[in-house]
Each structure stands twice: as structure tokens, then as C-alpha cells.
N, C-alpha and C positions, 0 to 999 in steps of 0.2 A: 504494499499500499504506500509506503514511504517513498519507494522509488518511482511509482506512478505519479505521485504528488510532484516529486522533483522534475519529472520529465514534463508535466503539465506546465510548471513554472518557466521551464526552459522555452517551451513552444510560445507561450503567451507574453513573456517578458519583453522581446523585441518590440511587440506592439504598445506594451504599457510604457516604455521609456523612449520610443523613437520620438525624434524631434526633427523638425525642418530647419536647416540652417541656410541663411541667406546672406551672402558676402558683400554683394554690391547691389546698387538700385537697377542696374541692368539685368542681373540675374532675377531680381524680383519682379520686373516686367516682363521678362521671357517666361517665367512661371505663371504669370498672370494670363498671359496670352494662351497658354496651354490649358489651364485649368480653372480659369475664372468661370462661375457658373452663367453668367450672362452670356460670355462668349460661347460656352459650350451649348447652351440652349439655341443661339443663333446658328451655330454649324448644324445642329440637329434639324433646325427649321430649313436650312439650305437643302439638306438631303431630302427633306419632304416635299419641297417645292419642285425638286428635280424630276419627280414623277409627272408633272405637269407637261414636260417635254414629250414624254411618251403619249400623254393624251392629245396633244396637238399633231404628232405624227399620225396618229391612228386616223384622223380625218382624211389623210391622203393615201390610206391603204385600203385594200379591198376588205369588205365586210361580208360575213355570211351568218345566216340565222335559220333555224328550224322553227316552225310555227305549226299550230293546229288551232282550229275553230270548231266549235261545237254550236250550232244554231238550231233553235226550236222555233219554227215558224207557227205561232199559235193562231195567227189569221192570215191564211194564204190569199195572194192576190186573185181575184176573179175578172174574167172577160166575157163580155157579151159578143156572141157571133151569130150570123144568119143560121136559123134552124134547118134551112134546106141543105146547108153543108154537112149536116149529120143525117140526112134522111127525113127531116121534118118538113111541114108545110110551109110554103114560101110566104114571106111577111112576118114571120114570127122569128124570135131571137131564144138562143139557148145560153146559159151561162156555163162558162168552163173555168174549172180552178186550176192553176198552175202551181208545179212544184210538190213537194212533199213536205210534211211537218219536220223531219229530222234530217239535218245534214252535217255531216262530219269531214272536215278538210284538214289534211296533213300535208305539209310540203317544205321545201328549203328554197332560200332566196340568197342570191350573190350580186353584190354591186361594187362598182369601183369608180371613183371620180376619174374623169379624163382631163377635165379643165375645171379648176376651182382656185382662182387667184386669192381670195380672201383667206382660205385655209392655209395656203402657202405663207401668206404674211402672218397668220396667227402663229405660226412656228417661229418666225423672226421676233414677234411680240414676246413670246415664251422666253426665248434666249436673252432677250433685253431685260425682262423681269428678273431672270437668274442673274444678270449682270449687275442690275441694281441691288439685289440682296448681297452679292459679293461687295459691292461698295458700301453698303450700309454695315456690313460686318467689320470693314476696314475702319469706318468711322467710329463704330463702337469700340473696336480695338485701341483706336487713338485715345477715345475718352477714357477707357479703362487704363492704358498706359499713363496718360496724364494723371489720372486720379492716384494711381500707385505711386507716381513720383512724388506728388504732394503728401500723401499719407506716409509714405516711407520716410521722407524728410522730417515730416511732423512727428513721427515717432522717435527718431533719433533726436530731435530738438527737445522733447519733454524728458527723454532719458538723460541728456546733458544738463537739462534745466534741474532735474532731480539731484544730480551730483552737486551743482552748485547751491541748490537749496539745503542740501545736508550740510555743506561746509557753513552756509550762513546760519543755520540753526544750532551748529556746534559753536560758532563764534558768539551767538546771541546767548547760548546757555553759559559759555564761560564768562561773559560779562555780567549776566544775571548772578552767577556765584560769587563774583567779586563784589558785586553790589551788596548782596546779602551780608557778606562780611564786614563791609564798611557800614551797613545799616546797624548790624549788631554792636559795633565799636562806637556807633554814633557819629560817623564820619559824612554821612549823607542823610538827607531827609526822606521820609517815606514816598514823597512824591516822585523823587528821582528814581527809587527803587520800583514803585509800581510802572513808571514808564519804560524803564528796562524790562520789566516782566512782559509788559504789552508788546514790545519788540520781540521777545523771545517766543510768545504766544503767536504773534503773526507770522514770524519765520516758520514755525512748526506747521501753521495752517497752510502756508504757501507750499510747503513740501508735500503735504497730504494732497493738496489740489494738483500739483504736479504728478503725483503718483497715480491719481485717478485719470488724469488726462493721458498719461503713458499707457495705462491698461485700456482706455478707450481706443486709442489710436492703434495699439497692437491688435486688438479684436478686429477693428476695422481692416487692418492689414491682412490678418488671417481670412476674412471673408473675401477680400479681393484676390487672394492667391487660392481659393477653393478649399481652405482649411475650416475646421470647426473650432468653436471657442475652447474646447477641451485640448485641442492639439497645441503641442509646443512649438513656438516659433522663436528663433534667435537671430537677431540682426547683427552681424560680427562688426559692420563698419563703425569706425571711430567718427563721431559727427564733427568734432573740433579738431581733427588731426591736421597737422600743418601740410601745406601742399605748395608745390611750385607754382607761381603765378601763370606760367605758360600752360599749365594743365587746365587752365580754366577757359582756353581759347575755344571757340565754336565757329563753324562756318557762317559767313555772312547772308547766304541766300537760303531761304526755306523752300521746300518743295510745296506743291499744291495740296491744300488741306483735303483730306478724304470727303469732308462735308460738301466742298465744291465739286468734287467728283460726282457724288451722289446726285447733286442738282443737275449736272451735265447729263448723267445717264437718263434721268427722269425726263428731261428736254428731248432727248433722242427717242425715248419711248413714245412720247406725245407725236412726234413727227411720223413715227411707224404706224401709230393709231390713225393719224390723218390719212396716210397712204392707204390702210386698209379700209377706212370709210369711203375712199374714192373707188376702191377695188370692187365694192359691192354694187357698183353700176355695171359691172361686167357680167355676161351671162355665164351660167355654170353647165357643164355637160358631164353627164355620167352614163355607163353602160350597166345593164342590170340583166339578170336571167332568173327566172322562177319556175320551179317544177312543183306540181302538187297533185294530189289524188283526192277524189271526193266521193263519200258514199252517201246516197240519198235513200232514206228508208221511210215507209209509212209507219213503222213502230221502232221502238228503240232496241234494236237487235244487231248493234254493230258488230258483235262477236260472232256472227255468223258469217264466216269466210267464204262460204259458197256463193253469196250474192256478189254482184258485180261492184267493182270500184272504177271511177271514170277518171283518166289522166287529164291533166291540164299543164301546158308548158308555154312559156312565153319568153322571148329575149328581145331586148330593144335598147334604145338611147332615149335619155331624158334631157332635154335642153330647158333651162329655166333662164328666161330674160326679164329682169326686173324693169317695170315700167313706172308704176307710182306707188309710194309708201305712205301716203297721207302726210307728207312733208317731214317724215321721221328722218330720212337721210339727210335732208337739208339742216335740220336741226343738230344732228350728230356731227355733220362736217363744221358748222359753226362753232360748236362746243369744242371740237378737237382744235381748231384755229384759236380760240381764246385760251385754251390750256397752254398752246405753245407760247403765246405771248406772255402768260403768266410765268411759265417756266423760265422763259428768257429773262424776265424781271428778277425772278429768285436767284438765277446764277449770277447775275451781276451784284445783287445785294449780298449774297453769300461770299462773293469775292471781296467786297468791302469789308465785311465783318472779318474774314480772314486776315486780310491785310492789317486792319486795326489791332486784331488780337496778337498777331506776330509782332507788330511794332510796340505793343505794351509789353509783352513778354521780354523782347530784346531791351527796351528801355529800363525795365526793372532789372534785369540781368546786369546791364552796363553800370546802373546807380550803385547796385550792390557790389559789383566788382571794384568800382572806385572807392567806396566806403569801407571796404573789408579791412584794408591795412590800418587805417586810422582807428576803427573800432576795436580791432584787435589789440593795438597798441594801448588804447584807452582802457580796455578791459584790463589788460595785464598791469598797467600802472595802478588802477583802482584796486586791484587784488592786492598788490604791494601795499597800498596806502591802508587798506582795511587791517593788514598785519601789523603795520607800524602804529595805527591808532589803537589797536588792541594792547599792544605792549605798552604804549603811553598811558592808556588808561589804567592798566594793571599797576603801572609805577606811579600813578597819581599825577602824572603831567598833564593829562587832557581831562577836561570835564566831560561829563555826559553828552551835553549838546555838541561839543567838538566831534566826539566819537559818532554820535547820530548822523552829524552831516557827512562825514566821510563814508558812513555805512549806506546811506541813501544814494550818494553819487555812485558808490560801487554797484548798488541794485540797478540804477539806470544804465551804467555802462555794460553790466551782465546782459541786460534785455536787449541793448541796441546790438551788442555783438552777436548774441544767439539768433536774433530776427535776421540780421543782415546775412549771417551764414546760411541759414535756412532758405532766404530768398535766393540766394546766389546758387545754391545746390539745386533747389526746385526749378528755377527757370534755366539754367544750364542743361539740366536733364530733358526738359521739354524742348529747347531748342535743337538738342542732338536728335530726339525722336523725330522732329519735323524735318530734319535733314537726312533722315534715314540712317543715322549711325547706330 
């Protein structure tokens, strides 16, 4: 029993302790493209829509069907004919009933279109619809990748903020301990001690808030990567690691956004639909052949195979020429032209939106790049100032207000540095995505 239990633990332990390790934002984006639930559903929808292509092709292929009809003529047609035809007196009429009450027909029919331009254009419409789905999937992939870039760096930001908040909380706790000792000796007033305690409590609260934000961002990251909340996710990258300034360079020209490509594909679809509406004016020609056998009975005795069945066979061509549709075709043509005009306006507007968005991303990236060196130096100087102020306060050289001023300046420098670094990382990644890197 003990051996079975150990074997069970060996089998299940890899699943219990397995974790997903992500080393870079590019690795996170690649994993999201493969396993993100929205993208997975979109790919499944693409496979489903692929079947429409077979349905469009079917309209151009021969069709065959077997059929059977069972008719019960409860009121047979009657015709009056001169009675003298049946040996009766001239001038009188006799009624003759045509047909029998029961008729059973069984047969097969084969038909094939010879000329059907609208159906051929339907195949092109289907292919274009599939192309639109592919473009929409690329647009969705672009949105997911951008979201991953933002959440990934937001997660690293909050994790770095936790480290800084822990140092701030430790410094505040040290100051509060010193203040307590001075209060016991009567060197400071309770008011100063209470203010220091408030700073310590605020630092602890900021730490807890950062921890909560980190958990939220990490869970959002798991969702984007196709993981569950219970799965383990480790981001190895160090958010505040020093990098060479040349590593920040990105190309200056962005490729066309997938959202613009989707609009172009929709415009092409509307043009194909206009062509199809025009093709409805063309005649259609098809060939058909039909063979059937019919049994006519006075009583319902079709299982009596000694009675005769009558064959019926026909083959021919069917030509359909559209003449008038009550104005429906004209209305459809006008609607197709209006759709084209609307789609052209949407393409132009989407291009403007894409250009503005790219410009905003690049401006934010350039501003963060220009500010990074100054904010990093300011952050490092304020970190040193905080330690110096702590030493001076412990030595009794600094008053509480002097230390608090230095501490507040350090908090502002920390926030500016982390926000600048996050903005730089996010926008650099987005620009690289839009350049196909």
C-alpha cells in the first residue's frame, strides 16, 4: 500500500508543482498568440467558416436526388363528353372520371448548372469572407499582443513597487522605533510621534495596495496566456535592470495596422457583392434528367407486384431569364453602391486613427526615453538622501519635518522613475510589434 501511495505521488507531483516561467515580454506575447482563449476561439471559428466554401462549390456541381410521392385523389376530375361517343343518344352528355384514387411515384433526378454566373461569384464572396476572418484574427492578435505588453510591464512595475514599498516601510518602522525611544525619554512631543506613526501606517498601507495590484496584474496575465488562476506564473525579467541606451532603438516606420487591413478586405467584399448583384441580370442555364415509375391503383394495394408500373423519363435544358423583380434588384444594387462608399470612408478614417495612434505611441516612447536618464539619476540621488536623512535623524541632527521632506521627495522620485520605465518598456514593445519584430 505504501509503495502504491508513493507511486501515486510521483505521478501527480509534476502537475502539482509545475509552473510557467516567462523570461521576456516577447516570450509572453508568443505564448499568448498560441494559447490565448480569445485567439483559440477565433481559430476555431475560422475552421467552422471554412465549411461555407464547400457549400458555395456545391452550387456549381451536379446534384442527384431520389424521391417518392404518394397521392390520394379523394375527388377525381370529371369531364362531360357527348353520349353518342359511348353509344348513347345524340344530344346528351355523359360524365367521365379521369384517373384513379391512389398514385405512387418513385424516381431519381440529376441536374447540373451549365451557366450560373452568380453562383461562381458566390465562391469568390466566400473566399473574401474567409480572408476577412483571417484579417480580423490578425487584428485580434494585435490587440491581445498589445494588451500582453501592457499587463506584462504593469506586473513588473507593481513587483518593483513592492520592493520599494518594503524599503520605505522598513525605514518608516525604524524612524517610528527611534521616535518611540525619544518619546519615552521626553525628547519629543506625542504629536511628532503620532505623525511618525501615521507615516509608518501609510507606508504599510501602500505596501499592501501594491501587493494587491501585483496579484491582480499577475492573474490578468495568466488569463491572457491561457492559464488558470491556480496555475503558477513566474516572470523572470528584472523590471529596473540597467540597459544600454542603444537597446531602446526601434525602427521609425510602422507597418499597416491590421484594423486598416480588415477595412480594406470589407471594402473588397462589398465590391464583389456589387458584381454579384449585377450578375443576377444574366440568364442561367442548367441541364437535367429525370426518370420515375408510377403505380396507379383503385385500391391501396401497392405491394401487389403483379400489377403494372408505368415508366416516365425526361431530359432537357432549363433556361431562366430574369425580366422584372419588382424593383428588388435595383434596390440591392443601390445598397451595394452605398456600402462601397461607406467602406471607403471607413478605410480612410481607420487610416487616420492608426496614424494618430502610432504617433501617440512614438511620442510617448520618445518622451520616456528622453526622461529616463534624468529620472533614474533623480531616483538614485533621493535613495541616497533618504538613507542620509535616516542617519541624521537617528543622530538627532535632523528634525522630523526635515526627514519627512526628504522622504516625500524620495516617494515622488520613485513614482516618476517607475512610471517612466514602464511607459518606455510598454511603448517600445508596441512599436516593435507594429514593425513586425
